[in-house]
N, C-alpha and C positions, 0 to 999 in steps of 0.2 A: 741480699746479695749485692745490691747497688746503693750503698749508703749515701753516695754523693749525688744521686739523681733525685730530682724533685718528684713528689708524689704523683702529680698529674702526668709527668712523662712516663713513669712506670705504669700508670693506669692505661695510657695510650698503647704502650707495647703489649700489655696484657689483652687489650681489646683486639689488637691485630692477630695475636696468637689464637684467641678464641674463635675469631672469624674464620681463620684458615682451617682450624679443626672442624668447624661446622660444615664447611663446604668441601672438605677434602674427600675425594672419591674413595670408596672402599674396594679393596681387591682381595681375592682369595690368595692366600700365601701357599704357593705350590713350588715344589722342586722341579726345575726343568731338566729333563733327561737329555741324552745325546740327540743330535739332530737326525731326522729321518733322511736327510739329504746326504747320506754317507753310505758307502759300501765298505764293509769290513771283511778282510780276507786274512784268516789265521794262517800263520806259517812260522818257521823257526826264526830266531833272532838273526842268524847268519843270512837267511834268505831275504829277510826284510831289509837288512843293511845293504845287501847286493842290489836289491830292487831300487833302493833310494839313491844309489850312486848316479843313476841317469834318469831320475824321476821326471825331469822336464821333458825328455824325449818320450818317455812312456806315456805321459799325459797326452801328448800330441798323437801318438799311435792309437791310444785307447779311443780318442775322439774320432779318428779316422775309421776305426772298426765300428763304432756306434753309428757314424754317418753312413757306413756301408749297409746297415740294416734299416736305414731311414728313421733313425731315432732322433727325438728332439732333446735327448739328454746329453749334457756335455760335462766332462770331468774338469773341474776347476784346478784342483791341486791334489797332491798325494803327500801323506805324512806317515811316519812310522810310530807305533806305540807298542813297545815291548815286542810280543810275539805276533804282530799283525801289522798289516798296512791298511790305512784308511783313505779311501778315495772320496773326496768331497765333490758333490755334483750340483748342478744348477737346479735340479728338481728330484723328486722321489723316483727311484728307478723301478722298473717292472721286471718280471721274470726273464723276458727275452734279453733285456739289457744286462742283467746279472750273468746270464749264460755267455753273452758275448765278451764281457769283461773277464769271466773265468777262463774262457778259451785263450784270450790274449795273454793273461798272466801266466797260465800254465805253459804256453808255447815259449814265452820269454824265459821261464825258469824250467825248461824241459828236463834238465838233468835231475831235478828233485820234484817233478810235477806231482808225484804220488804223496808228497808231504804237505801239499797245499790244500786246505779245506775249501769247500764250496763258499763263494761270496754270499754274504747276507747283509740285510739292512740292520742298522743299529737297533738294539733292543734294551729293555730295562730288565731288572730282576725283581722277582717277588718272593718273599720269604713266607712260607705257609707251614701250618702244622696239621698233622693227622692224629686224631685222638681215638680212643677206644679199641686199641689193638693190644693183644696180650703180649707181654714182654717175654714170656717163656712158652714155647709150644707144648700143648698138652700131649701131643702124640710122640714127639721126638725128645722132649725135655731139654731142648736147646734154645738159647737166647735168640731173639730177633736181631738180625744183622742188616747192614746197609744193602748187601747183595740180595737178601730176602725181600727187602722193601722194593728194590728195583724190579724184581720178578713180579711182585704183587701189582705194582703200577703198570708194568708192561702188559699184564694179563687183563687189565680192566679197561673197558672202552672209554670211560670218562677221561682217561689220561692219554687218549690217542694222539692229540695234537700238542701234548706237553713234553718239553725237553728239559731235563734236569741241568742246572747250571753248575752243580757240585754234588758231591756224595751225600746221600741222606744221612741224618744223624738220629740215632735212637737213644732215648733216655727213659729211665723209670719215672713214673708220675711222682712216687714217693719211695724212699729206700725200702720200705716193707711192702710196697704194692706189687701186684703181679701184672699191672697194666703199664703201657708205655705211651710216650709222646714221640711222634716221628716228625722231625723238622726237615722240610724240603725247600730247596732254593731252585726256582724255575726261571727259564727265559720267558720274558713277557713282552707284549707289544708296548708301544709308547703310551697308549691310553689304558693299559692294564686289562685289556679285554680277556686275555687267556686265563688270568687268575680269577676273574669274575665268573667265568664259566664253570669253575670247579669249587669255588668257595661255598660251603654249606651243602655240598653234594655228599651223598652217602653211598657206600659200597660194602660188599661182604668180604670179610677175611676169615675164612673157616666159619666158626659159629658166631663170630662177632660182626657188628655193623659199625664200620669205621666212618668218621666224618672229617671232612676237610674244613679247616678254619683259617681265617686270615691272620 
Protein backbone atom coordinates (compact mmCIF):
# COMPACT_ATOMS: atom_id res chain seq x y z
CA UNK A 1 0.00 0.00 0.00
CA UNK A 2 2.89 2.39 0.73
CA UNK A 3 5.68 1.53 -1.75
CA UNK A 4 7.60 4.75 -1.05
CA UNK A 5 7.86 4.07 2.71
CA UNK A 6 10.83 2.29 4.17
CA UNK A 7 10.26 -1.12 5.71
CA UNK A 8 11.17 -0.03 9.24
CA UNK A 9 8.67 2.88 9.07
CA UNK A 10 5.85 0.55 8.00
CA UNK A 11 6.80 -1.80 10.82
CA UNK A 12 6.57 1.08 13.34
CA UNK A 13 3.07 1.96 12.15
CA UNK A 14 2.00 -1.68 12.34
CA UNK A 15 3.31 -1.94 15.90
CA UNK A 16 1.26 1.12 16.91
CA UNK A 17 -1.91 -0.35 15.35
CA UNK A 18 -1.38 -3.69 17.10
CA UNK A 19 -0.82 -1.95 20.43
CA UNK A 20 -4.05 0.06 20.07
CA UNK A 21 -6.02 -3.11 19.24
CA UNK A 22 -4.53 -4.89 22.23
CA UNK A 23 -5.53 -2.22 24.74
CA UNK A 24 -8.79 -1.12 23.13
CA UNK A 25 -11.74 -1.55 25.54
CA UNK A 26 -14.54 -3.82 24.37
CA UNK A 27 -18.13 -2.65 24.37
CA UNK A 28 -21.40 -4.44 23.80
CA UNK A 29 -22.95 -3.12 20.62
CA UNK A 30 -26.50 -2.17 21.46
CA UNK A 31 -29.04 0.04 19.78
CA UNK A 32 -29.98 2.94 21.98
CA UNK A 33 -33.71 3.56 22.17
CA UNK A 34 -35.54 6.82 22.78
CA UNK A 35 -34.65 8.66 25.97
CA UNK A 36 -36.79 8.00 29.07
CA UNK A 37 -36.59 11.73 29.79
CA UNK A 38 -39.43 12.35 27.36
CA UNK A 39 -43.17 12.62 27.69
CA UNK A 40 -45.05 11.61 24.54
CA UNK A 41 -48.60 12.81 23.89
CA UNK A 42 -50.40 11.46 20.84
CA UNK A 43 -52.74 13.83 19.00
CA UNK A 44 -53.70 14.84 15.48
CA UNK A 45 -51.22 16.57 13.18
CA UNK A 46 -53.33 19.77 13.30
CA UNK A 47 -53.39 19.81 17.12
CA UNK A 48 -49.64 19.21 17.29
CA UNK A 49 -49.01 22.12 14.88
CA UNK A 50 -51.31 24.36 16.92
CA UNK A 51 -49.51 23.48 20.14
CA UNK A 52 -46.10 24.15 18.60
CA UNK A 53 -47.02 27.72 17.56
CA UNK A 54 -46.49 28.96 21.11
CA UNK A 55 -44.36 26.13 22.44
CA UNK A 56 -42.03 28.47 24.37
CA UNK A 57 -44.95 29.84 26.39
CA UNK A 58 -46.36 26.34 26.96
CA UNK A 59 -43.01 25.12 28.35
CA UNK A 60 -43.05 27.98 30.87
CA UNK A 61 -46.63 27.19 31.89
CA UNK A 62 -45.97 23.45 32.17
CA UNK A 63 -43.06 24.18 34.51
CA UNK A 64 -45.30 26.46 36.60
CA UNK A 65 -47.86 23.65 36.87
CA UNK A 66 -45.17 21.15 37.89
CA UNK A 67 -43.76 23.61 40.41
CA UNK A 68 -47.29 23.96 41.82
CA UNK A 69 -47.29 20.28 42.82
CA UNK A 70 -43.73 20.65 44.21
CA UNK A 71 -42.17 18.52 41.49
CA UNK A 72 -38.44 18.59 40.72
CA UNK A 73 -39.15 17.79 37.09
CA UNK A 74 -38.71 20.60 34.56
CA UNK A 75 -39.66 20.66 30.89
CA UNK A 76 -36.68 21.70 28.76
CA UNK A 77 -38.32 21.97 25.36
CA UNK A 78 -41.18 20.67 23.21
CA UNK A 79 -40.98 19.28 19.68
CA UNK A 80 -43.48 17.79 17.28
CA UNK A 81 -43.07 14.41 15.60
CA UNK A 82 -45.89 13.54 13.20
CA UNK A 83 -49.04 12.83 15.28
CA UNK A 84 -47.55 13.61 18.68
CA UNK A 85 -45.75 16.19 20.74
CA UNK A 86 -42.68 15.19 22.72
CA UNK A 87 -41.80 17.09 25.88
CA UNK A 88 -38.16 16.63 26.87
CA UNK A 89 -37.59 16.85 30.63
CA UNK A 90 -34.59 17.12 32.94
CA UNK A 91 -35.37 13.74 34.50
CA UNK A 92 -37.70 10.75 34.22
CA UNK A 93 -41.25 11.77 35.11
CA UNK A 94 -43.51 9.94 37.55
CA UNK A 95 -47.28 9.37 37.37
CA UNK A 96 -48.25 12.58 39.22
CA UNK A 97 -46.12 14.62 36.79
CA UNK A 98 -47.73 12.92 33.80
CA UNK A 99 -51.20 13.68 35.18
CA UNK A 100 -50.30 17.36 35.68
CA UNK A 101 -48.90 17.64 32.14
CA UNK A 102 -52.01 15.90 30.77
CA UNK A 103 -54.28 18.35 32.61
CA UNK A 104 -52.40 21.37 31.25
CA UNK A 105 -52.28 20.14 27.63
CA UNK A 106 -55.98 19.22 27.64
CA UNK A 107 -56.92 22.60 29.10
CA UNK A 108 -54.82 24.33 26.44
CA UNK A 109 -56.50 22.36 23.65
CA UNK A 110 -59.89 22.21 25.36
CA UNK A 111 -61.85 22.22 22.08
CA UNK A 112 -60.34 18.89 21.08
CA UNK A 113 -59.43 17.48 24.50
CA UNK A 114 -61.14 14.15 23.78
CA UNK A 115 -58.79 13.60 20.82
CA UNK A 116 -55.65 13.77 22.99
CA UNK A 117 -54.33 10.54 24.46
CA UNK A 118 -52.88 10.10 27.93
CA UNK A 119 -49.20 11.17 28.11
CA UNK A 120 -46.71 8.32 28.38
CA UNK A 121 -42.99 7.85 28.67
CA UNK A 122 -41.04 6.79 25.60
CA UNK A 123 -41.16 3.08 24.89
CA UNK A 124 -39.54 0.59 22.58
CA UNK A 125 -41.25 -2.09 20.52
CA UNK A 126 -40.71 -5.83 20.61
CA UNK A 127 -41.68 -8.16 17.79
CA UNK A 128 -42.74 -11.60 19.05
CA UNK A 129 -44.37 -14.70 17.62
CA UNK A 130 -46.92 -17.12 19.03
CA UNK A 131 -46.73 -20.70 17.78
CA UNK A 132 -48.89 -23.84 18.00
CA UNK A 133 -52.28 -22.26 17.28
CA UNK A 134 -54.59 -23.86 14.72
CA UNK A 135 -55.07 -21.83 11.55
CA UNK A 136 -58.64 -23.08 11.07
CA UNK A 137 -61.10 -23.52 13.93
CA UNK A 138 -62.28 -27.11 14.32
CA UNK A 139 -65.68 -25.92 15.55
CA UNK A 140 -66.56 -23.08 13.17
CA UNK A 141 -64.31 -24.05 10.21
CA UNK A 142 -63.23 -20.39 10.00
CA UNK A 143 -59.70 -19.05 9.72
CA UNK A 144 -57.91 -17.40 12.62
CA UNK A 145 -58.03 -13.59 12.26
CA UNK A 146 -56.32 -10.62 13.91
CA UNK A 147 -59.53 -9.88 15.86
CA UNK A 148 -59.61 -13.48 17.12
CA UNK A 149 -56.03 -13.10 18.32
CA UNK A 150 -56.85 -9.86 20.16
CA UNK A 151 -59.70 -11.58 22.01
CA UNK A 152 -57.46 -14.54 22.89
CA UNK A 153 -54.75 -12.26 24.30
CA UNK A 154 -57.26 -10.12 26.20
CA UNK A 155 -58.73 -13.21 27.87
CA UNK A 156 -55.38 -14.53 29.09
CA UNK A 157 -53.79 -13.21 32.28
CA UNK A 158 -50.18 -13.38 31.05
CA UNK A 159 -50.97 -10.52 28.63
CA UNK A 160 -52.57 -8.27 31.28
CA UNK A 161 -49.80 -5.63 31.11
CA UNK A 162 -49.17 -6.01 27.39
CA UNK A 163 -50.32 -3.39 24.88
CA UNK A 164 -50.23 -4.17 21.17
CA UNK A 165 -48.38 -1.61 19.05
CA UNK A 166 -50.03 -2.82 15.84
CA UNK A 167 -52.51 -5.34 14.49
CA UNK A 168 -51.50 -9.02 14.97
CA UNK A 169 -50.54 -10.85 11.78
CA UNK A 170 -51.57 -14.45 11.20
CA UNK A 171 -49.82 -16.71 8.67
CA UNK A 172 -49.72 -20.43 7.96
CA UNK A 173 -46.62 -22.35 9.04
CA UNK A 174 -46.62 -24.01 5.60
CA UNK A 175 -49.08 -23.78 2.70
CA UNK A 176 -50.49 -27.26 3.42
CA UNK A 177 -50.27 -26.99 7.22
CA UNK A 178 -53.27 -26.44 9.48
CA UNK A 179 -51.13 -24.63 12.09
CA UNK A 180 -50.35 -20.93 12.23
CA UNK A 181 -47.74 -18.45 13.42
CA UNK A 182 -49.07 -15.25 14.98
CA UNK A 183 -46.77 -12.24 14.90
CA UNK A 184 -47.39 -9.55 17.51
CA UNK A 185 -45.75 -6.16 17.94
CA UNK A 186 -45.93 -4.91 21.57
CA UNK A 187 -45.04 -1.74 23.42
CA UNK A 188 -42.10 -2.52 25.63
CA UNK A 189 -40.07 -0.76 28.31
CA UNK A 190 -36.60 0.60 27.53
CA UNK A 191 -34.90 -2.44 29.08
CA UNK A 192 -37.27 -4.91 27.39
CA UNK A 193 -38.77 -6.16 30.66
CA UNK A 194 -42.34 -6.59 29.33
CA UNK A 195 -41.24 -8.88 26.51
CA UNK A 196 -39.08 -10.88 28.92
CA UNK A 197 -42.08 -11.63 31.14
CA UNK A 198 -43.99 -13.39 28.34
CA UNK A 199 -41.26 -14.96 26.16
CA UNK A 200 -41.41 -18.78 26.48
CA UNK A 201 -44.69 -18.57 28.42
CA UNK A 202 -47.44 -21.03 27.44
CA UNK A 203 -51.21 -20.68 27.44
CA UNK A 204 -54.25 -22.61 26.22
CA UNK A 205 -56.10 -21.86 23.00
CA UNK A 206 -58.93 -24.40 22.97
CA UNK A 207 -57.25 -27.83 22.74
CA UNK A 208 -53.83 -26.40 21.85
CA UNK A 209 -51.00 -25.13 24.06
CA UNK A 210 -49.56 -21.99 22.45
CA UNK A 211 -46.06 -20.64 23.20
CA UNK A 212 -44.67 -17.10 22.95
CA UNK A 213 -41.25 -16.86 21.29
CA UNK A 214 -38.84 -13.98 20.82
